[in-house]
N, C-alpha and C positions, 0 to 999 in steps of 0.2 A: 504494500500499500504506499501511496505518496500523498502527502498533504502539503498544500501551499497555505501558509498561513498569512494572512494579512491583517494587519491592526487597522481597524476603522473607526471612524467616528459614527458612520452609519451604512447600513447596505440594505439593499431591497431586490427581491426576486419577483418578475413578472412573467406571466405566460398569457399569451394572446392579448396583451395590453392591460392585463388585470393584475395587480400587486397580490402575490400569494403568501409572501412572507416578507419581513423587515425586522431589523434590529437596530438599537442604537449603538453606543460605544462597545466594542468587543472585537471578536474575530469574525472575518470572512473565511471559512475553511473549504478550499476546493479540494474535493477528495478523489483520488484515482485508485482504482483496483486493478491489481495485474494478474494475469493467469497464476494460478497456484498460490495466491495470497491465503492466509488463513486467519481464523477468528482470533487466534493468539495475539496477531498483530495489532488488533483493536485496541486491547487494553493497555499495551505499550504505548501507542501513539496518544491515546486519550491521558494517560497519565504525564506524558511529556508535555502536551498541549496545556493542561491545567495548571501544570507547574510553571510553564515558561514564565519568567519575570522580564516582560517586555513593554510594560507600562510605565509612564512616568510618574516618578514619586514628587514630593514637594520641592525637592531641589531640582526637578528635570532630569533626572537619572533614571535609565530603565531598570527599575528595582522592583515592580509590583507585578504579580500575578493578576489573571483575569478576575478571580473572586475578590482581590483587593479592591478592585474599582467597580464591583458590581457589575460586572460586563457580561454580555450575551454572546452566543455563537451562532452564526448562520452556515449550515452544512449543505453544500451543493455539489453534487456528483459531477466530475470532470474527467471522463476517459481519456481525454486528449493529453492528460499528464503522462501518458503512456504512448505517445506518439514516437515512431521511428523514422528519423529524417535522414538516416546515413546514406540512404539511395535515391536518387532522383529528386523531384521537386514536391512531389505529393507524399505526404505522410501516410505512413502504414500504422495501423493499430492492432497488429497481430498479437501484441504483448497485452493488451487490455483484456481483463476478464470478460466473459460472455456476460449480457445484461442480468438474467436471473441472479447469478453468483454475485455479480458487482451489487446490485441491488440490495441483497441480503446484508452485505458487509457494510455498505454505506449507512444503513439504518442501524446495524449493530453499533457502529461507531458513533452515530448521534445518540443512541441510547446510553452508550458507555460514558459520554461526557454528561448527559442528565443524571446518570448515577452517581458522578462526581460533584453534583450541585449546581451544574450549569443550566442555564436557561437555554435551550436549543430550538431554534427555527430551522426549517427544512426548504431546500428547493424541492422541485418536482422531478423525480427520478425518470429520466427517459424524454423528457420535454425540451422543446426548444425554448429555453429561458433568456430572459433580458437580466442580466445582473448589473445592477448599478452600486457603486460604493464611493465612499470617500476614504481613500488610503491616508490614515493618520500616520504622518511622519514624513514621507512614507516609510512604512516598516513592513516587510515581507521576508517570511523565513520559509525555507524548503526543508521539509521532513520526509525522510524515507524510511519505512520501516526496517530495511535491512541494514540501515546504519544508525537508527536510533536505540 
């Protein structure tokens, strides 16, 4: 699994022009599931994300975790995090998990964040979504279950 963590002041997901989810201060989490990924990776990534200290403290230093700022998370499935661009100009997605498997792991990841006390909003799995965000900082972190 791969997660692109974006610290945001706000983020919204719309489908067909209708807002489906939105958050204030927190994380937009773009989640990619690869072939062979397992549920054990979900807990490891959820623990890492909940514990990340990338919010500013009173001195402006990145010292606070998401719970310290009463932040929220917006989880959006993003199979394109597994794009292979080594050959040609059109990305291949052969390393991305099949939709049923990916959907289950994305939902398990969102539930794992909730189990750790986070308020979690969700994108719409498999839908053409419009994601709007205000990247705070900007501050973006890449997490890969294999190296986390």
